[in-house]
Backbone and ligand atoms as CSV (ligand in chain L), in Angstrom:
chain,resi,resn,atom,element,x,y,z
A,1,MET,N,N,-13.620,5.185,174.978
A,1,MET,CA,C,-14.385,5.583,173.788
A,1,MET,C,C,-13.736,5.037,172.521
A,2,ALA,N,N,-12.451,5.355,172.428
A,2,ALA,CA,C,-11.744,4.935,171.220
A,2,ALA,C,C,-11.716,3.414,171.103
A,3,VAL,N,N,-11.615,2.764,172.261
A,3,VAL,CA,C,-11.514,1.306,172.245
A,3,VAL,C,C,-12.793,0.680,171.698
A,4,SER,N,N,-13.924,1.147,172.234
A,4,SER,CA,C,-15.175,0.527,171.816
A,4,SER,C,C,-15.431,0.780,170.330
A,5,ARG,N,N,-15.021,1.954,169.871
A,5,ARG,CA,C,-15.240,2.258,168.467
A,5,ARG,C,C,-14.387,1.329,167.605
A,6,THR,N,N,-13.182,1.078,168.051
A,6,THR,CA,C,-12.292,0.192,167.308
A,6,THR,C,C,-12.860,-1.228,167.273
A,7,ARG,N,N,-13.389,-1.651,168.435
A,7,ARG,CA,C,-13.940,-3.002,168.487
A,7,ARG,C,C,-15.097,-3.157,167.515
A,8,THR,N,N,-15.947,-2.145,167.485
A,8,THR,CA,C,-17.091,-2.194,166.582
A,8,THR,C,C,-16.616,-2.268,165.137
A,9,ALA,N,N,-15.630,-1.458,164.837
A,9,ALA,CA,C,-15.112,-1.426,163.480
A,9,ALA,C,C,-14.491,-2.770,163.114
A,10,THR,N,N,-13.782,-3.340,164.079
A,10,THR,CA,C,-13.148,-4.633,163.833
A,10,THR,C,C,-14.203,-5.687,163.535
A,11,TYR,N,N,-15.247,-5.678,164.343
A,11,TYR,CA,C,-16.309,-6.660,164.157
A,11,TYR,C,C,-16.952,-6.491,162.784
A,12,ALA,N,N,-17.235,-5.225,162.439
A,12,ALA,CA,C,-17.883,-4.943,161.158
A,12,ALA,C,C,-16.988,-5.366,160.000
A,13,ARG,N,N,-15.691,-5.107,160.169
A,13,ARG,CA,C,-14.756,-5.443,159.099
A,13,ARG,C,C,-14.678,-6.953,158.919
A,14,ARG,N,N,-14.631,-7.680,160.035
A,14,ARG,CA,C,-14.574,-9.136,159.967
A,14,ARG,C,C,-15.822,-9.698,159.307
A,15,ARG,N,N,-16.956,-9.141,159.705
A,15,ARG,CA,C,-18.225,-9.612,159.184
A,15,ARG,C,C,-18.289,-9.350,157.678
A,16,LYS,N,N,-17.851,-8.150,157.304
A,16,LYS,CA,C,-17.884,-7.769,155.900
A,16,LYS,C,C,-17.006,-8.700,155.077
A,17,ARG,N,N,-15.820,-8.985,155.626
A,17,ARG,CA,C,-14.880,-9.842,154.923
A,17,ARG,C,C,-15.465,-11.238,154.769
A,18,ARG,N,N,-16.104,-11.727,155.831
A,18,ARG,CA,C,-16.687,-13.061,155.792
A,18,ARG,C,C,-17.802,-13.115,154.754
A,19,MET,N,N,-18.638,-12.075,154.716
A,19,MET,CA,C,-19.739,-12.055,153.772
A,19,MET,C,C,-19.218,-11.960,152.338
A,20,ALA,N,N,-18.178,-11.172,152.142
A,20,ALA,CA,C,-17.622,-11.006,150.812
A,20,ALA,C,C,-17.102,-12.334,150.287
A,21,ARG,N,N,-16.472,-13.082,151.184
A,21,ARG,CA,C,-15.929,-14.372,150.802
A,21,ARG,C,C,-17.059,-15.304,150.394
A,22,VAL,N,N,-18.148,-15.258,151.122
A,22,VAL,CA,C,-19.293,-16.115,150.845
A,22,VAL,C,C,-19.949,-15.736,149.526
A,23,THR,N,N,-20.211,-14.444,149.364
A,23,THR,CA,C,-20.964,-13.966,148.214
A,23,THR,C,C,-20.293,-14.285,146.891
A,24,HIS,N,N,-18.978,-14.220,146.884
A,24,HIS,CA,C,-18.298,-14.352,145.605
A,24,HIS,C,C,-17.976,-15.785,145.210
A,25,HIS,N,N,-18.567,-16.723,145.930
A,25,HIS,CA,C,-18.275,-18.112,145.631
A,25,HIS,C,C,-18.872,-18.544,144.291
A,26,LEU,N,N,-20.040,-18.012,143.958
A,26,LEU,CA,C,-20.685,-18.370,142.703
A,26,LEU,C,C,-20.151,-17.442,141.609
A,27,THR,N,N,-19.557,-18.026,140.571
A,27,THR,CA,C,-19.008,-17.192,139.500
A,27,THR,C,C,-20.113,-16.801,138.528
A,28,ASP,N,N,-19.836,-15.798,137.719
A,28,ASP,CA,C,-20.810,-15.364,136.722
A,28,ASP,C,C,-21.134,-16.482,135.739
A,29,ALA,N,N,-20.113,-17.231,135.371
A,29,ALA,CA,C,-20.314,-18.333,134.423
A,29,ALA,C,C,-21.247,-19.389,135.024
A,30,GLN,N,N,-21.083,-19.627,136.307
A,30,GLN,CA,C,-21.934,-20.612,136.980
A,30,GLN,C,C,-23.374,-20.118,137.053
A,31,TRP,N,N,-23.528,-18.838,137.300
A,31,TRP,CA,C,-24.870,-18.248,137.375
A,31,TRP,C,C,-25.567,-18.329,136.014
A,32,VAL,N,N,-24.830,-18.035,134.951
A,32,VAL,CA,C,-25.385,-18.121,133.597
A,32,VAL,C,C,-25.808,-19.559,133.306
A,33,ALA,N,N,-24.953,-20.508,133.705
A,33,ALA,CA,C,-25.250,-21.917,133.466
A,33,ALA,C,C,-26.481,-22.360,134.262
A,34,LEU,N,N,-26.595,-21.890,135.469
A,34,LEU,CA,C,-27.752,-22.238,136.300
A,34,LEU,C,C,-29.053,-21.771,135.644
A,35,GLN,N,N,-29.034,-20.541,135.151
A,35,GLN,CA,C,-30.237,-20.015,134.496
A,35,GLN,C,C,-30.574,-20.807,133.244
A,36,ALA,N,N,-29.527,-21.212,132.507
A,36,ALA,CA,C,-29.742,-21.976,131.288
A,36,ALA,C,C,-30.352,-23.338,131.607
A,37,GLU,N,N,-29.901,-23.971,132.690
A,37,GLU,CA,C,-30.410,-25.292,133.063
A,37,GLU,C,C,-31.856,-25.216,133.551
A,38,TRP,N,N,-32.136,-24.222,134.353
A,38,TRP,CA,C,-33.494,-24.119,134.911
A,38,TRP,C,C,-34.480,-23.565,133.884
A,39,THR,N,N,-34.001,-22.796,132.932
A,39,THR,CA,C,-34.816,-22.151,131.894
A,39,THR,C,C,-35.974,-21.318,132.442
A,40,GLY,N,N,-35.846,-20.854,133.653
A,40,GLY,CA,C,-36.896,-20.008,134.226
A,40,GLY,C,C,-36.786,-20.038,135.731
A,41,CYS,N,N,-37.818,-19.539,136.397
A,41,CYS,CA,C,-37.815,-19.561,137.858
A,41,CYS,C,C,-37.799,-21.010,138.340
A,42,ALA,N,N,-36.879,-21.326,139.241
A,42,ALA,CA,C,-36.736,-22.705,139.723
A,42,ALA,C,C,-37.967,-23.156,140.500
A,43,TYR,N,N,-38.719,-22.221,141.025
A,43,TYR,CA,C,-39.834,-22.587,141.898
A,43,TYR,C,C,-41.178,-22.604,141.172
A,44,CYS,N,N,-41.494,-21.516,140.460
A,44,CYS,CA,C,-42.818,-21.467,139.821
A,44,CYS,C,C,-42.735,-21.649,138.316
A,45,GLY,N,N,-41.503,-21.650,137.766
A,45,GLY,CA,C,-41.339,-21.909,136.342
A,45,GLY,C,C,-41.515,-20.694,135.442
A,46,ALA,N,N,-41.732,-19.521,136.023
A,46,ALA,CA,C,-41.922,-18.316,135.207
A,46,ALA,C,C,-40.708,-18.075,134.324
A,47,LYS,N,N,-40.936,-17.808,133.038
A,47,LYS,CA,C,-39.835,-17.582,132.110
A,47,LYS,C,C,-39.798,-16.144,131.607
A,48,ASP,N,N,-40.799,-15.378,131.945
A,48,ASP,CA,C,-40.912,-14.035,131.365
A,48,ASP,C,C,-40.485,-12.938,132.333
A,49,ARG,N,N,-39.775,-13.331,133.400
A,49,ARG,CA,C,-39.368,-12.327,134.384
A,49,ARG,C,C,-37.871,-12.406,134.623
A,50,PRO,N,N,-37.263,-11.286,135.025
A,50,PRO,CA,C,-35.848,-11.331,135.376
A,50,PRO,C,C,-35.637,-12.247,136.584
A,51,LEU,N,N,-34.546,-13.010,136.545
A,51,LEU,CA,C,-34.302,-13.966,137.625
A,51,LEU,C,C,-33.239,-13.463,138.588
A,52,GLN,N,N,-33.439,-13.793,139.840
A,52,GLN,CA,C,-32.505,-13.384,140.889
A,52,GLN,C,C,-31.854,-14.615,141.488
A,53,ARG,N,N,-30.670,-14.408,142.073
A,53,ARG,CA,C,-29.980,-15.525,142.733
A,53,ARG,C,C,-30.647,-15.811,144.069
A,54,ASP,N,N,-31.229,-16.965,144.195
A,54,ASP,CA,C,-31.841,-17.323,145.473
A,54,ASP,C,C,-31.060,-18.463,146.109
A,55,CYS,N,N,-30.770,-18.313,147.394
A,55,CYS,CA,C,-30.112,-19.395,148.121
A,55,CYS,C,C,-31.178,-20.397,148.532
A,56,VAL,N,N,-31.085,-21.622,148.018
A,56,VAL,CA,C,-32.067,-22.650,148.345
A,56,VAL,C,C,-32.101,-22.841,149.858
A,57,LEU,N,N,-30.936,-23.033,150.452
A,57,LEU,CA,C,-30.829,-23.004,151.910
A,57,LEU,C,C,-30.418,-21.562,152.250
A,58,PRO,N,N,-31.304,-20.809,152.898
A,58,PRO,CA,C,-31.011,-19.391,153.138
A,58,PRO,C,C,-29.722,-19.166,153.925
A,59,ILE,N,N,-29.091,-18.023,153.657
A,59,ILE,CA,C,-27.859,-17.627,154.357
A,59,ILE,C,C,-28.061,-17.720,155.871
A,60,SER,N,N,-29.232,-17.281,156.320
A,60,SER,CA,C,-29.509,-17.260,157.759
A,60,SER,C,C,-29.562,-18.663,158.350
A,61,ARG,N,N,-29.677,-19.680,157.482
A,61,ARG,CA,C,-29.715,-21.055,157.964
A,61,ARG,C,C,-28.427,-21.795,157.616
A,62,GLY,N,N,-27.420,-21.036,157.255
A,62,GLY,CA,C,-26.120,-21.649,156.976
A,62,GLY,C,C,-25.845,-21.870,155.498
A,63,GLY,N,N,-26.767,-21.416,154.635
A,63,GLY,CA,C,-26.569,-21.572,153.196
A,63,GLY,C,C,-25.546,-20.582,152.665
A,64,ARG,N,N,-25.043,-20.857,151.474
A,64,ARG,CA,C,-24.050,-19.987,150.848
A,64,ARG,C,C,-24.414,-19.781,149.390
A,65,TYR,N,N,-23.818,-18.738,148.804
A,65,TYR,CA,C,-23.971,-18.530,147.366
A,65,TYR,C,C,-22.991,-19.450,146.653
A,66,THR,N,N,-23.359,-20.695,146.541
A,66,THR,CA,C,-22.515,-21.660,145.859
A,66,THR,C,C,-23.310,-22.313,144.738
A,67,LEU,N,N,-22.583,-22.982,143.848
A,67,LEU,CA,C,-23.210,-23.603,142.683
A,67,LEU,C,C,-24.342,-24.549,143.096
A,68,ASP,N,N,-24.137,-25.297,144.162
A,68,ASP,CA,C,-25.161,-26.277,144.533
A,68,ASP,C,C,-26.229,-25.714,145.460
A,69,ASN,N,N,-26.126,-24.428,145.791
A,69,ASN,CA,C,-27.154,-23.874,146.687
A,69,ASN,C,C,-27.903,-22.700,146.089
A,70,VAL,N,N,-27.543,-22.293,144.871
A,70,VAL,CA,C,-28.230,-21.158,144.260
A,70,VAL,C,C,-29.179,-21.653,143.170
A,71,ALA,N,N,-30.371,-21.096,143.182
A,71,ALA,CA,C,-31.330,-21.393,142.127
A,71,ALA,C,C,-31.892,-20.066,141.637
A,72,PRO,N,N,-32.140,-19.958,140.310
A,72,PRO,CA,C,-32.734,-18.723,139.803
A,72,PRO,C,C,-34.191,-18.630,140.251
A,73,ALA,N,N,-34.567,-17.493,140.794
A,73,ALA,CA,C,-35.939,-17.306,141.241
A,73,ALA,C,C,-36.469,-15.981,140.727
A,74,CYS,N,N,-37.755,-15.950,140.360
A,74,CYS,CA,C,-38.360,-14.684,139.957
A,74,CYS,C,C,-38.490,-13.815,141.209
A,75,GLY,N,N,-38.672,-12.535,141.017
A,75,GLY,CA,C,-38.735,-11.611,142.139
A,75,GLY,C,C,-39.813,-11.976,143.131
A,76,SER,N,N,-40.927,-12.443,142.630
A,76,SER,CA,C,-42.036,-12.756,143.514
A,76,SER,C,C,-41.732,-13.974,144.391
A,77,CYS,N,N,-41.147,-15.025,143.800
A,77,CYS,CA,C,-40.780,-16.204,144.596
A,77,CYS,C,C,-39.667,-15.860,145.582
A,78,ASN,N,N,-38.683,-15.110,145.098
A,78,ASN,CA,C,-37.543,-14.760,145.946
A,78,ASN,C,C,-38.009,-13.971,147.174
A,79,ALA,N,N,-38.880,-13.012,146.950
A,79,ALA,CA,C,-39.370,-12.178,148.052
A,79,ALA,C,C,-40.250,-12.995,148.995
A,80,SER,N,N,-41.030,-13.887,148.431
A,80,SER,CA,C,-41.937,-14.686,149.250
A,80,SER,C,C,-41.188,-15.714,150.083
A,81,LYS,N,N,-40.195,-16.346,149.475
A,81,LYS,CA,C,-39.450,-17.391,150.168
A,81,LYS,C,C,-38.580,-16.783,151.262
A,82,CYS,N,N,-37.876,-15.712,150.911
A,82,CYS,CA,C,-37.063,-14.979,151.887
A,82,CYS,C,C,-36.185,-15.934,152.693
A,83,ASN,N,N,-36.359,-15.998,154.001
A,83,ASN,CA,C,-35.502,-16.858,154.830
A,83,ASN,C,C,-36.153,-18.187,155.181
A,84,ASP,N,N,-37.228,-18.523,154.505
A,84,ASP,CA,C,-37.920,-19.774,154.829
A,84,ASP,C,C,-37.137,-20.993,154.392
A,85,GLU,N,N,-37.377,-22.075,155.082
A,85,GLU,CA,C,-36.819,-23.361,154.700
A,85,GLU,C,C,-37.560,-23.767,153.423
A,86,VAL,N,N,-36.807,-24.211,152.394
A,86,VAL,CA,C,-37.380,-24.326,151.049
A,86,VAL,C,C,-38.544,-25.317,150.930
A,87,THR,N,N,-38.439,-26.489,151.511
A,87,THR,CA,C,-39.506,-27.481,151.315
A,87,THR,C,C,-40.810,-27.041,151.989
A,88,GLY,N,N,-40.701,-26.489,153.172
A,88,GLY,CA,C,-41.898,-26.010,153.866
A,88,GLY,C,C,-42.567,-24.891,153.082
A,89,TRP,N,N,-41.726,-24.024,152.526
A,89,TRP,CA,C,-42.248,-22.899,151.749
A,89,TRP,C,C,-42.946,-23.404,150.479
A,90,LEU,N,N,-42.316,-24.350,149.777
A,90,LEU,CA,C,-42.908,-24.896,148.553
A,90,LEU,C,C,-44.273,-25.513,148.857
A,91,ARG,N,N,-44.349,-26.229,149.978
A,91,ARG,CA,C,-45.598,-26.864,150.369
A,91,ARG,C,C,-46.686,-25.818,150.615
A,92,ARG,N,N,-46.288,-24.777,151.347
A,92,ARG,CA,C,-47.273,-23.727,151.656
A,92,ARG,C,C,-47.747,-23.034,150.392
A,93,LYS,N,N,-46.818,-22.872,149.415
A,93,LYS,CA,C,-47.179,-22.201,148.164
A,93,LYS,C,C,-47.876,-23.164,147.206
A,94,ARG,N,N,-48.006,-24.408,147.606
A,94,ARG,CA,C,-48.595,-25.460,146.765
A,94,ARG,C,C,-47.825,-25.618,145.456
A,95,LEU,N,N,-46.516,-25.495,145.551
A,95,LEU,CA,C,-45.662,-25.733,144.392
A,95,LEU,C,C,-45.165,-27.174,144.481
A,96,ASP,N,N,-44.622,-27.678,143.370
A,96,ASP,CA,C,-44.207,-29.077,143.308
A,96,ASP,C,C,-42.848,-29.270,143.990
A,97,GLU,N,N,-42.905,-29.595,145.255
A,97,GLU,CA,C,-41.705,-29.747,146.073
A,97,GLU,C,C,-40.793,-30.859,145.545
A,98,ARG,N,N,-41.414,-31.987,145.192
A,98,ARG,CA,C,-40.656,-33.143,144.740
A,98,ARG,C,C,-39.946,-32.859,143.419
A,99,ALA,N,N,-40.673,-32.241,142.505
A,99,ALA,CA,C,-40.089,-31.917,141.197
A,99,ALA,C,C,-38.922,-30.945,141.367
A,100,PHE,N,N,-39.094,-29.979,142.251
A,100,PHE,CA,C,-38.016,-29.012,142.475
A,100,PHE,C,C,-36.777,-29.708,143.014
A,101,LEU,N,N,-36.956,-30.543,144.038
A,101,LEU,CA,C,-35.805,-31.190,144.672
A,101,LEU,C,C,-35.068,-32.107,143.697
A,102,LEU,N,N,-35.826,-32.822,142.874
A,102,LEU,CA,C,-35.202,-33.712,141.883
A,102,LEU,C,C,-34.395,-32.906,140.870
A,103,ARG,N,N,-35.027,-31.864,140.359
A,103,ARG,CA,C,-34.385,-31.024,139.339
A,103,ARG,C,C,-33.151,-30.326,139.932
A,104,HIS,N,N,-33.304,-29.837,141.132
A,104,HIS,CA,C,-32.202,-29.146,141.794
A,104,HIS,C,C,-31.000,-30.072,141.944
A,105,ARG,N,N,-31.276,-31.314,142.289
A,105,ARG,CA,C,-30.224,-32.306,142.467
A,105,ARG,C,C,-29.552,-32.636,141.137
A,106,GLU,N,N,-30.392,-32.847,140.095
A,106,GLU,CA,C,-29.867,-33.155,138.764
A,106,GLU,C,C,-28.960,-32.043,138.254
A,107,ILE,N,N,-29.469,-30.829,138.359
A,107,ILE,CA,C,-28.705,-29.678,137.868
A,107,ILE,C,C,-27.426,-29.508,138.678
A,108,GLY,N,N,-27.533,-29.740,139.973
A,108,GLY,CA,C,-26.348,-29.631,140.831
A,108,GLY,C,C,-25.261,-30.592,140.388
A,109,ILE,N,N,-25.648,-31.821,140.088
A,109,ILE,CA,C,-24.680,-32.836,139.658
A,109,ILE,C,C,-24.100,-32.478,138.294
A,110,THR,N,N,-24.989,-32.078,137.373
A,110,THR,CA,C,-24.551,-31.721,136.017
A,110,THR,C,C,-23.537,-30.583,136.042
A,111,LEU,N,N,-23.893,-29.528,136.754
A,111,LEU,CA,C,-23.019,-28.341,136.747
A,111,LEU,C,C,-21.759,-28.553,137.584
A,112,ALA,N,N,-21.865,-29.330,138.639
A,112,ALA,CA,C,-20.676,-29.603,139.453
A,112,ALA,C,C,-19.639,-30.310,138.592
A,113,ALA,N,N,-20.106,-31.234,137.745
A,113,ALA,CA,C,-19.195,-31.962,136.861
A,113,ALA,C,C,-18.615,-31.011,135.815
A,114,ARG,N,N,-19.471,-30.133,135.297
A,114,ARG,CA,C,-19.028,-29.226,134.247
A,114,ARG,C,C,-17.984,-28.231,134.771
A,115,PHE,N,N,-18.206,-27.751,135.998
A,115,PHE,CA,C,-17.310,-26.720,136.519
A,115,PHE,C,C,-16.144,-27.275,137.338
A,116,ALA,N,N,-16.134,-28.590,137.527
A,116,ALA,CA,C,-15.073,-29.189,138.341
A,116,ALA,C,C,-13.700,-28.881,137.750
A,117,ASP,N,N,-13.599,-28.923,136.409
A,117,ASP,CA,C,-12.311,-28.693,135.751
A,117,ASP,C,C,-11.885,-27.236,135.828
A,118,GLU,N,N,-12.883,-26.362,135.923
A,118,GLU,CA,C,-12.572,-24.935,135.859
A,118,GLU,C,C,-12.251,-24.329,137.216
A,119,ALA,N,N,-12.535,-25.070,138.276
A,119,ALA,CA,C,-12.274,-24.542,139.618
A,119,ALA,C,C,-10.774,-24.553,139.876
A,120,GLN,N,N,-10.137,-23.411,139.673
A,120,GLN,CA,C,-8.698,-23.346,139.822
A,120,GLN,C,C,-8.324,-22.902,141.219
A,121,GLY,N,N,-7.747,-23.810,141.974
A,121,GLY,CA,C,-7.303,-23.479,143.319
A,121,GLY,C,C,-8.440,-23.159,144.263
A,122,ASP,N,N,-9.657,-23.410,143.838
A,122,ASP,CA,C,-10.799,-23.131,144.699
A,122,ASP,C,C,-11.187,-24.429,145.404
A,123,ALA,N,N,-10.799,-24.547,146.634
A,123,ALA,CA,C,-11.056,-25.773,147.379
A,123,ALA,C,C,-12.548,-26.006,147.527
A,124,PRO,N,N,-12.938,-27.268,147.576
A,124,PRO,CA,C,-14.357,-27.585,147.786
A,124,PRO,C,C,-14.850,-26.975,149.093
A,125,ASP,N,N,-16.132,-26.737,149.140
A,125,ASP,CA,C,-16.736,-26.050,150.276
A,125,ASP,C,C,-16.330,-26.611,151.629
A,126,GLY,N,N,-16.488,-27.900,151.773
A,126,GLY,CA,C,-16.225,-28.511,153.065
A,126,GLY,C,C,-14.798,-28.259,153.538
A,127,VAL,N,N,-13.875,-28.209,152.601
A,127,VAL,CA,C,-12.473,-28.051,152.967
A,127,VAL,C,C,-12.141,-26.609,153.317
A,128,SER,N,N,-12.598,-25.673,152.473
A,128,SER,CA,C,-12.221,-24.281,152.686
A,128,SER,C,C,-12.993,-23.637,153.824
A,129,ASP,N,N,-14.194,-24.103,154.084
A,129,ASP,CA,C,-15.023,-23.416,155.068
A,129,ASP,C,C,-14.900,-23.974,156.473
A,130,ALA,N,N,-14.606,-25.246,156.579
A,130,ALA,CA,C,-14.575,-25.857,157.903
A,130,ALA,C,C,-13.628,-25.158,158.883
A,131,PRO,N,N,-12.391,-24.896,158.499
A,131,PRO,CA,C,-11.464,-24.291,159.470
A,131,PRO,C,C,-11.750,-22.818,159.719
A,132,ASP,N,N,-12.539,-22.190,158.872
A,132,ASP,CA,C,-12.791,-20.763,158.987
A,132,ASP,C,C,-13.314,-20.347,160.347
A,133,ASP,N,N,-14.342,-21.050,160.801
A,133,ASP,CA,C,-14.965,-20.661,162.049
A,133,ASP,C,C,-14.004,-20.852,163.219
A,134,ALA,N,N,-13.143,-21.813,163.080
A,134,ALA,CA,C,-12.185,-22.068,164.146
A,134,ALA,C,C,-11.171,-20.934,164.252
A,135,THR,N,N,-10.718,-20.428,163.105
A,135,THR,CA,C,-9.691,-19.393,163.115
A,135,THR,C,C,-10.274,-17.999,163.249
A,136,ASP,N,N,-11.569,-17.876,163.002
A,136,ASP,CA,C,-12.189,-16.554,163.033
A,136,ASP,C,C,-12.088,-15.881,164.399
A,137,GLY,N,N,-12.139,-16.678,165.443
A,137,GLY,CA,C,-12.086,-16.120,166.783
A,137,GLY,C,C,-10.691,-15.624,167.156
A,138,ALA,N,N,-9.700,-16.046,166.403
A,138,ALA,CA,C,-8.318,-15.667,166.710
A,138,ALA,C,C,-8.109,-14.179,166.451
A,139,PRO,N,N,-7.196,-13.585,167.210
A,139,PRO,CA,C,-6.928,-12.141,167.014
A,139,PRO,C,C,-6.152,-11.911,165.732
A,140,ASP,N,N,-6.832,-11.908,164.619
A,140,ASP,CA,C,-6.151,-11.809,163.334
A,140,ASP,C,C,-5.833,-10.361,162.958
A,141,ASP,N,N,-6.223,-9.433,163.821
A,141,ASP,CA,C,-5.981,-8.031,163.481
A,141,ASP,C,C,-4.493,-7.695,163.483
A,142,ALA,N,N,-3.759,-8.351,164.377
A,142,ALA,CA,C,-2.338,-8.085,164.474
A,142,ALA,C,C,-1.645,-8.335,163.136
A,143,THR,N,N,-2.151,-9.316,162.420
A,143,THR,CA,C,-1.510,-9.669,161.163
A,143,THR,C,C,-2.021,-8.825,159.996
A,144,SER,N,N,-3.185,-8.202,160.170
A,144,SER,CA,C,-3.771,-7.493,159.046
A,144,SER,C,C,-3.503,-5.996,159.073
A,145,VAL,N,N,-2.709,-5.545,160.056
A,145,VAL,CA,C,-2.405,-4.106,160.109
A,145,VAL,C,C,-1.524,-3.717,158.934
A,146,GLY,N,N,-1.878,-2.642,158.286
A,146,GLY,CA,C,-1.045,-2.139,157.202
A,146,GLY,C,C,-1.475,-2.560,155.865
L,1,ZN,ZN,ZN,-41.169,-17.806,140.655
């Protein structure tokens, strides 16, 4: 009994830690800059609604809350897009897929350059994330006790 409960807790704790690491990748300053660049909902262009952080590539498809994967979306677009692949969703909604992708790329390049100097000790995505999955399976609990 006690064993299975511990295992569940361990799994939940690992998952929580992994999600926390992912979620906090986008800084507040980056989010403010993203909203300023898009000047409204990235998908439908609405400017009169509160904007939410939307992962262009959904978390469920391997996306992360990072500068190059987050776009401001109005509540209606965010809820509608949900876990859909972005281009297919844009097409179904009859939104301008090409314009979005171009703008998303431009803004990504602009902001990546702007924030490159400010990233202190924060390794680029490919570097910091690649080894994670490899080490995640290791029994890291022994080291985290206490
Ligand atoms: Zn929208």
